[in-house]
C-alpha positions as CSV (number, residue, x, y, z in Angstrom):
1,M,-0.2,-33.9,35.6
2,Y,3.2,-33.0,36.9
3,K,6.1,-35.1,35.6
4,K,3.7,-38.0,34.9
5,Y,2.2,-37.8,38.5
6,K,-1.4,-37.0,39.1
7,I,-1.7,-34.2,41.6
8,S,-4.6,-33.3,43.9
9,V,-4.8,-30.2,46.0
10,S,-6.9,-30.3,49.2
11,V,-8.3,-26.9,50.2
12,P,-9.8,-26.8,53.7
13,A,-11.8,-23.6,54.2
14,Y,-13.7,-22.1,57.1
15,N,-15.0,-18.6,56.9
16,E,-12.8,-17.7,54.0
17,E,-15.2,-15.8,51.7
18,K,-12.7,-13.0,51.1
19,L,-9.8,-15.2,50.0
20,I,-11.1,-18.6,48.9
21,R,-11.7,-17.6,45.3
22,K,-8.2,-16.1,45.0
23,T,-6.8,-19.3,46.5
24,L,-8.6,-21.5,44.0
25,E,-7.9,-19.4,41.0
26,T,-4.2,-19.3,41.5
27,I,-3.6,-23.0,41.8
28,P,-1.4,-24.1,38.9
29,K,-2.8,-25.7,35.7
30,F,-0.7,-28.8,36.1
31,V,-2.9,-29.8,39.1
32,D,-5.4,-32.5,38.1
33,L,-7.9,-32.2,41.0
34,I,-8.8,-29.6,43.5
35,V,-10.9,-30.7,46.4
36,A,-12.4,-27.7,48.3
37,V,-14.0,-28.6,51.6
38,D,-16.3,-26.0,53.3
39,D,-16.1,-26.8,57.0
40,K,-19.6,-25.5,57.8
41,S,-18.6,-21.9,57.3
42,K,-20.8,-19.1,58.8
43,D,-20.2,-16.8,55.9
44,K,-20.5,-17.1,52.1
45,T,-17.4,-19.4,51.6
46,I,-19.4,-22.1,50.0
47,D,-21.0,-19.7,47.5
48,E,-17.5,-18.4,46.6
49,I,-16.3,-22.0,46.0
50,R,-19.3,-22.6,43.7
51,Q,-18.5,-19.5,41.8
52,S,-15.0,-20.7,41.2
53,Q,-16.3,-24.2,40.4
54,R,-18.3,-22.9,37.4
55,K,-15.0,-21.6,35.9
56,D,-12.8,-24.5,36.8
57,K,-14.0,-28.0,36.3
58,R,-11.1,-29.4,38.4
59,I,-12.8,-28.1,41.5
60,Q,-14.8,-30.6,43.5
61,L,-16.8,-29.2,46.5
62,I,-17.3,-31.1,49.7
63,S,-19.6,-29.5,52.2
64,S,-19.5,-30.6,55.9
65,E,-22.7,-30.9,57.8
66,K,-21.0,-29.8,61.0
67,N,-17.7,-28.1,61.8
68,L,-15.0,-30.9,61.8
69,G,-11.8,-29.0,62.2
70,L,-8.7,-28.8,60.0
71,G,-7.5,-32.4,60.4
72,D,-10.8,-34.1,59.6
73,T,-11.4,-31.7,56.7
74,V,-8.0,-32.4,55.1
75,V,-8.5,-36.2,55.6
76,R,-11.8,-36.0,53.8
77,A,-10.3,-34.2,50.9
78,H,-7.3,-36.7,50.8
79,N,-9.7,-39.6,50.9
80,Y,-11.6,-38.2,47.9
81,A,-8.3,-37.9,46.0
82,V,-7.5,-41.5,46.8
83,K,-10.8,-42.6,45.2
84,K,-9.8,-40.6,42.1
85,N,-6.5,-42.5,41.9
86,M,-4.3,-39.5,42.5
87,D,-0.5,-40.0,43.1
88,I,0.3,-37.0,45.4
89,V,-2.0,-35.0,47.7
90,V,-1.1,-31.4,48.6
91,V,-2.6,-29.1,51.2
92,M,-3.2,-25.4,50.4
93,A,-5.4,-23.7,52.9
94,G,-8.2,-21.4,51.8
95,D,-6.6,-18.3,53.3
96,N,-4.2,-17.7,50.4
97,Q,-1.1,-17.9,52.6
98,M,0.4,-20.8,50.6
99,D,2.1,-19.3,47.5
100,P,1.5,-21.7,44.6
101,K,4.8,-20.8,42.9
102,Y,6.5,-22.9,45.5
103,L,4.4,-26.0,44.8
104,P,6.9,-27.5,42.3
105,L,9.5,-27.4,45.1
106,L,7.4,-29.7,47.3
107,L,6.5,-32.0,44.4
108,D,10.1,-32.3,43.2
109,T,11.2,-33.2,46.7
110,I,8.9,-36.2,46.5
111,I,9.3,-37.1,42.8
112,E,13.0,-36.3,42.3
113,D,14.4,-36.9,45.8
114,N,12.0,-39.8,46.6
115,Y,10.8,-38.5,49.9
116,D,7.4,-39.6,51.2
117,Y,6.3,-36.3,52.7
118,A,7.5,-32.8,52.0
119,K,6.5,-29.8,54.1
120,G,7.1,-26.1,54.1
121,N,9.5,-24.5,56.6
122,R,9.5,-20.7,57.1
123,F,12.7,-20.5,59.2
124,F,15.6,-21.5,57.0
125,H,16.7,-18.0,56.3
126,R,17.3,-15.0,58.7
127,E,15.1,-12.6,56.6
128,A,12.1,-14.9,57.2
129,L,12.8,-14.9,61.0
130,K,13.0,-11.1,61.1
131,K,9.4,-10.8,59.8
132,M,8.1,-12.7,62.8
133,T,7.1,-11.2,66.2
134,R,9.3,-12.2,69.1
135,F,6.4,-14.0,70.8
136,R,5.6,-16.0,67.6
137,L,9.3,-16.8,67.1
138,I,9.8,-18.1,70.6
139,G,6.6,-20.1,70.4
140,N,7.7,-21.8,67.2
141,I,11.1,-22.6,68.6
142,L,9.5,-24.4,71.5
143,L,7.0,-26.2,69.3
144,S,9.8,-27.2,67.0
145,F,11.8,-28.8,69.8
146,L,8.7,-30.6,71.1
147,S,8.0,-31.8,67.6
148,K,11.5,-33.2,67.2
149,F,11.2,-34.9,70.6
150,S,7.8,-36.4,70.0
151,T,7.9,-37.3,66.4
152,G,11.5,-38.5,66.1
153,Y,12.1,-36.3,63.1
154,W,15.0,-34.4,64.6
155,S,15.9,-32.7,61.3
156,I,12.4,-31.2,60.9
157,S,11.3,-27.8,62.2
158,D,8.2,-25.5,61.9
159,P,5.9,-28.4,62.7
160,I,2.6,-26.6,62.3
161,N,3.4,-25.4,58.8
162,G,0.4,-26.7,56.7
163,Y,1.9,-26.4,53.2
164,T,2.6,-30.1,52.5
165,A,2.7,-32.8,49.9
166,L,2.3,-36.5,50.6
167,K,2.4,-39.6,48.5
168,V,-1.0,-41.3,48.3
169,K,0.5,-44.7,48.8
170,I,1.9,-43.5,52.2
171,F,-1.3,-41.8,53.2
172,K,-3.1,-45.2,52.7
173,K,-0.7,-46.8,55.2
174,I,-1.1,-44.4,58.2
175,D,-3.8,-44.8,60.9
176,I,-6.0,-41.7,60.1
177,T,-8.0,-42.3,63.2
178,Q,-5.0,-41.0,65.2
179,I,-4.7,-37.8,63.3
180,G,-5.8,-34.7,65.3
181,S,-9.0,-33.1,64.1
182,R,-8.0,-29.5,64.7
183,Y,-4.7,-27.6,65.4
184,G,-2.9,-30.9,66.3
185,F,-3.3,-32.1,62.8
186,E,0.2,-31.5,61.4
187,P,2.2,-32.9,64.4
188,S,-0.1,-35.9,64.8
189,L,0.4,-36.7,61.1
190,L,4.2,-36.5,61.6
191,I,3.9,-39.0,64.5
192,E,1.9,-41.4,62.3
193,L,4.5,-41.1,59.5
194,S,7.2,-41.8,62.0
195,L,5.5,-45.1,63.0
196,I,5.8,-46.3,59.4
197,N,9.3,-44.9,58.9
198,A,8.3,-42.5,56.2
199,R,11.0,-40.2,54.8
200,V,10.2,-36.5,55.5
201,K,12.0,-33.4,54.4
202,D,11.6,-29.7,55.0
203,V,11.4,-27.3,52.1
204,F,12.1,-23.6,52.5
205,I,8.9,-21.7,51.7
206,P,8.6,-18.2,53.0
207,A,5.4,-17.2,54.7
208,R,3.0,-15.0,52.7
209,Y,0.9,-12.8,54.9
210,G,-1.8,-10.6,53.5
211,T,-5.3,-9.5,54.6
212,E,-6.1,-12.9,56.3
213,K,-6.6,-13.0,60.0
214,S,-5.3,-15.9,62.1
215,K,-7.9,-18.1,63.7
216,V,-5.4,-19.5,66.2
217,N,-6.2,-18.7,69.9
218,L,-2.7,-18.0,71.3
219,L,-3.9,-18.7,74.9
220,R,-5.6,-22.0,74.2
221,D,-4.4,-23.7,71.0
222,P,-0.7,-24.0,71.9
223,F,-1.6,-26.1,75.0
224,K,-3.7,-28.4,72.8
225,V,-0.8,-28.9,70.4
226,V,1.6,-29.6,73.3
227,K,-0.9,-32.2,74.5
228,V,-0.9,-33.8,71.1
229,F,3.0,-33.9,71.2
230,L,3.2,-35.5,74.6
231,Q,0.6,-38.1,73.8
232,G,2.2,-38.8,70.4
233,F,5.6,-39.2,72.0
234,A,4.3,-41.9,74.3
235,R,2.5,-43.6,71.4
236,R,5.6,-43.5,69.2
237,I,7.9,-44.9,71.8
238,F,5.5,-47.6,72.8
239,Y,4.7,-48.9,69.3
240,K,7.9,-48.2,67.4
241,Y,10.5,-49.1,70.0
242,T,8.5,-51.6,72.2
243,I,5.8,-53.4,70.2
244,F,7.1,-53.3,66.6
245,N,10.8,-53.8,67.4
246,F,12.2,-53.6,70.9
247,H,15.0,-51.0,71.1
248,P,17.1,-49.7,74.0
249,I,15.6,-46.2,73.3
250,A,12.4,-47.3,75.1
251,L,14.4,-48.6,78.0
252,F,16.6,-45.5,78.3
253,Y,13.7,-43.1,78.1
254,G,11.7,-45.1,80.6
255,A,14.5,-45.6,83.1
256,G,15.7,-42.0,82.7
257,C,12.2,-40.6,83.5
258,L,11.8,-43.0,86.4
259,F,15.2,-42.0,88.0
260,I,14.5,-38.3,87.6
261,L,11.0,-38.8,89.2
262,I,12.6,-40.7,92.2
263,S,15.3,-38.2,92.5
264,L,12.8,-35.3,92.7
265,M,10.8,-37.1,95.3
266,C,14.0,-37.6,97.4
267,G,14.9,-34.0,96.9
268,L,11.4,-32.9,98.0
269,Y,11.6,-35.2,101.1
270,V,15.0,-33.8,102.1
271,M,13.8,-30.2,101.6
272,L,10.6,-30.6,103.6
273,N,12.4,-32.5,106.3
274,S,14.8,-29.6,106.6
275,I,12.1,-26.9,106.6
276,I,9.4,-28.5,108.7
277,L,11.4,-30.5,111.2
278,H,14.4,-28.2,111.2
279,E,16.7,-31.2,110.8
280,A,20.0,-31.0,109.0
281,S,19.9,-32.5,105.6
282,I,20.9,-36.2,105.5
283,I,24.0,-36.5,103.3
284,G,22.8,-39.8,102.0
285,G,19.5,-38.4,100.9
286,V,21.2,-35.4,99.2
287,M,23.6,-37.7,97.4
288,L,20.8,-40.1,96.3
289,F,19.0,-37.1,94.8
290,I,22.0,-35.9,92.9
291,V,23.2,-39.3,91.6
292,L,19.7,-40.4,90.5
293,F,19.0,-37.1,88.8
294,I,22.3,-37.1,86.9
295,L,21.8,-40.8,85.9
296,G,18.3,-40.0,84.7
297,V,19.5,-37.1,82.6
298,Q,22.3,-39.2,81.1
299,L,19.9,-42.0,80.1
300,I,17.5,-39.5,78.4
301,L,20.4,-37.9,76.6
302,Q,21.6,-41.3,75.4
303,A,18.0,-42.1,74.3
304,I,17.9,-38.8,72.3
305,V,21.2,-39.6,70.6
306,L,19.9,-43.1,69.5
307,D,16.6,-41.6,68.5
308,I,18.4,-39.1,66.2
309,Q,20.4,-41.9,64.6
310,S,17.2,-43.8,64.0
311,E,15.5,-41.0,62.1
312,P,14.3,-42.3,58.7
313,K,16.6,-40.9,56.0
């Protein structure tokens, strides 16, 4: 136990035969339960987990019959922890990137500061940023902005950081069917937490890179995550600010997007009319484009301001 709270660590693993044992063996002794899930690995990951299991009775092995992806794997482990009456569930991936010495920071954020969900953030200090490639840094900045926009957690960055801790009673409240099964897992979880007004906080935890190799496809996976963000934004605005409790945020976002769309159509019409028919641009059409576009931008900015003020604190 940790400060009278029962702690479970969920360890999703796919093709981690080289690092899974090191990951499991370094999990702190105060952890009550370790749920290692082999996601139908093609190597000897499951054998390595069994080797660790013989030495540590806290380890429970779940073996997937088919590859489910990160999200479904973590949810399976969390559900197992729920059945064992744990209080807090933590995610530590099987690639040994998540340094166990920082686990108390995540737990204290929940226990001492009374947050519902604590997650790692690698970008609070300049030294951490210097270690990243420019491509990865720019990508994470864009993903962080999209995350703020779609989840409503404007104070949260590094959205795909998987080192997290979550209250079990909060996990029980969210709709797990809406959580992404693969690389959209973390942002989709944030969106579901936003719908129940869960309190979320970033905790600085520097990245630890070693011999592991990233399984992220930089040409394919970022687009999938962006899709999750956009779908999640629409879901959040519809339910949180329209169905659950009508709020001007929904009206401002909707009207702003509509005005910008109409203005772009007017601008396109004026441009094509000038190019194809060689007619002078109609002043009224140009003014309509400008006015509607500015009005749309202003409404969206106002919606963002209200959205920031509505973030659960």
